[in-house]
VOPAGU-2260 file (C-alpha; in pm, 1 decimal, decimal comma):
REM VOPAGU-2260
SITE   aa  ch    i         X         Y         Z
SITE  UNK   A    0   -2645,0   -1114,8   -2166,1
SITE  UNK   A    1   -2892,8   -1246,3   -1909,8
SITE  UNK   A    2   -2849,7    -951,5   -1670,7
SITE  UNK   A    3   -2608,0   -1130,8   -1436,9
SITE  UNK   A    4   -2297,1    -912,4   -1444,0
SITE  UNK   A    5   -2114,3   -1165,1   -1225,7
SITE  UNK   A    6   -2141,8   -1425,8   -1502,2
SITE  UNK   A    7   -1917,1   -1214,5   -1726,8
SITE  UNK   A    8   -1538,2   -1231,4   -1735,8
SITE  UNK   A    9   -1347,0    -981,4   -1526,2
SITE  UNK   A   10   -1148,4    -700,7   -1687,6
SITE  UNK   A   11    -774,1    -745,2   -1724,5
SITE  UNK   A   12    -568,8    -600,9   -1436,5
SITE  UNK   A   13    -435,7    -315,8   -1651,8
SITE  UNK   A   14    -792,4    -200,8   -1730,4
SITE  UNK   A   15    -845,1     -69,9   -1375,8
SITE  UNK   A   16    -802,7     294,6   -1276,7
SITE  UNK   A   17    -716,1     362,2    -912,0
SITE  UNK   A   18    -873,0     639,6    -710,5
SITE  UNK   A   19    -655,6     674,3    -399,8
SITE  UNK   A   20    -648,2     870,7     -80,3
SITE  UNK   A   21    -668,9     828,5     292,7
SITE  UNK   A   22    -319,2     733,4     393,2
SITE  UNK   A   23      18,3     859,9     285,1
SITE  UNK   A   24      99,9     582,0      42,1
SITE  UNK   A   25     291,7     268,3     109,0
SITE  UNK   A   26     206,5     -92,3      38,3
SITE  UNK   A   27    -148,5     -64,7     168,8
SITE  UNK   A   28    -262,8     259,0       6,4
SITE  UNK   A   29    -636,9     296,1      34,1
SITE  UNK   A   30    -753,3     281,9    -325,2
SITE  UNK   A   31   -1075,2     200,9    -499,4
SITE  UNK   A   32   -1018,7      52,1    -843,1
SITE  UNK   A   33   -1268,9      87,3   -1127,0
SITE  UNK   A   34   -1285,7     -74,2   -1471,6
SITE  UNK   A   35   -1541,0    -112,2   -1745,5
SITE  UNK   A   36   -1682,2    -462,8   -1765,0
SITE  UNK   A   37   -1596,5    -623,0   -2101,5
SITE  UNK   A   38   -1890,8    -734,9   -2309,8
SITE  UNK   A   39   -2131,2    -468,6   -2184,2
SITE  UNK   A   40   -2234,5    -125,9   -2308,7
SITE  UNK   A   41   -2191,5      46,2   -1972,3
SITE  UNK   A   42   -2124,7    -174,2   -1670,8
SITE  UNK   A   43   -1840,7    -155,6   -1424,1
SITE  UNK   A   44   -1636,8    -344,3   -1167,3
SITE  UNK   A   45   -1528,8    -179,9    -840,9
SITE  UNK   A   46   -1273,1    -339,0    -610,6
SITE  UNK   A   47   -1068,4    -257,6    -303,1
SITE  UNK   A   48    -690,1    -238,3    -328,0
SITE  UNK   A   49    -619,0    -349,6      28,3
SITE  UNK   A   50    -502,7    -709,9      80,0
SITE  UNK   A   51    -815,5    -787,4     282,4
SITE  UNK   A   52   -1025,4    -696,9     -19,9
SITE  UNK   A   53    -839,5    -921,2    -264,4
SITE  UNK   A   54   -1076,0   -1120,1    -482,3
SITE  UNK   A   55   -1382,0    -922,9    -374,7
SITE  UNK   A   56   -1556,1    -696,3    -619,1
SITE  UNK   A   57   -1885,5    -528,2    -687,2
SITE  UNK   A   58   -2039,6    -501,3   -1032,4
SITE  UNK   A   59   -2284,4    -232,0   -1136,5
SITE  UNK   A   60   -2462,0    -113,2   -1445,8
SITE  UNK   A   61   -2378,2     239,9   -1548,5
SITE  UNK   A   62   -2718,2     358,6   -1424,2
SITE  UNK   A   63   -2667,5     196,0   -1084,2
SITE  UNK   A   64   -2320,3     346,0   -1050,3
SITE  UNK   A   65   -2442,0     690,1   -1161,9
SITE  UNK   A   66   -2722,3     678,6    -903,7
SITE  UNK   A   67   -2473,0     582,7    -633,2
SITE  UNK   A   68   -2223,6     853,8    -733,7
SITE  UNK   A   69   -2479,8    1134,5    -746,8
SITE  UNK   A   70   -2631,2    1019,6    -416,6
SITE  UNK   A   71   -2287,7    1009,3    -254,0
SITE  UNK   A   72   -2200,0    1358,7    -379,6
SITE  UNK   A   73   -2534,0    1493,2    -256,4
SITE  UNK   A   74   -2508,6    1320,5      83,7
SITE  UNK   A   75   -2154,6    1448,4     140,3
SITE  UNK   A   76   -2240,5    1802,0      33,8
SITE  UNK   A   77   -1982,6    1788,7    -244,1
SITE  UNK   A   78   -1998,5    1953,0    -582,5
SITE  UNK   A   79   -1835,3    1880,6    -915,5
């Protein structure tokens, strides 16, 4: 791999796990979907479930995503 995660094929739709919250359900539930990126040791795809987010995704290495997650938890004053 040349380091360009966007050059790799996307995961299949059933590979995504949804993390939902925000509204009370319905057709436009506010979910963030996450899947491992095929062909990598530890890289991931994140996408938005809302119709406006269709076809848009972000790709991160595991290290990048870990740094984001720990920073987010720290910034929000959350604990695991």
